[in-house]
C-alpha positions in Angstrom: -15.1 -14.1 0.0 -16.0 -10.8 -1.6 -14.3 -10.0 -4.9 -13.3 -7.1 -7.1 -13.1 -6.7 -10.8 -10.2 -4.7 -12.0 -9.7 -3.6 -15.6 -6.2 -3.4 -17.2 -4.9 -2.3 -20.5 -3.4 -5.0 -22.7 0.1 -3.8 -21.8 -0.7 -3.7 -18.1 -2.2 -7.2 -18.2 0.8 -8.5 -20.1 3.2 -7.0 -17.6 1.2 -8.5 -14.8 1.2 -11.9 -16.5 5.0 -11.7 -17.0 5.7 -10.7 -13.4 3.4 -13.4 -12.0 5.1 -16.0 -14.2 8.6 -14.8 -13.1 7.6 -15.1 -9.4 5.8 -18.4 -9.9 2.4 -17.1 -8.6 -1.0 -16.5 -10.1 -1.9 -13.1 -11.5 -4.7 -12.9 -9.0 -2.4 -13.6 -6.1 0.2 -11.1 -7.3 -2.5 -8.4 -7.8 -4.1 -9.1 -4.4 -0.8 -8.9 -2.6 0.1 -5.6 -4.3 -3.1 -4.0 -3.3 -2.8 -5.2 0.3 0.8 -3.9 0.5 -0.3 -0.5 -0.9 -3.1 -0.2 1.6 -0.8 -1.3 4.5 1.9 1.2 3.3 -0.5 4.0 3.2 -1.6 3.3 6.8 2.0 3.0 7.9 2.9 6.3 6.3 0.0 8.0 8.0 0.9 6.6 11.4 4.6 7.7 10.9 3.4 11.2 10.0 1.1 11.4 13.0 3.9 10.2 15.3 6.2 12.8 13.9 3.7 15.6 14.4 3.2 14.6 18.0 6.9 14.5 18.6 7.5 17.9 17.0 4.6 19.5 18.8 5.4 18.0 22.2 7.9 20.7 23.1 5.5 23.5 22.0 2.6 21.9 23.9 4.8 21.8 27.1 5.7 25.5 26.7 2.0 26.5 26.1 0.8 24.5 29.2 
């Protein structure tokens, strides 16, 4: 499986370590899941925005047709 090296400050790494420990997961797993959630959320927000634009423009498109 492909990998990715990510650099953290000492403070960020310590926060990651503490969070992973508190959730009982590895730092790698916690970081992986956070990135996947961020990517998925961005896609969801885009899809929601596109759907909103289509809904709002539907009436205008009907009037212009």
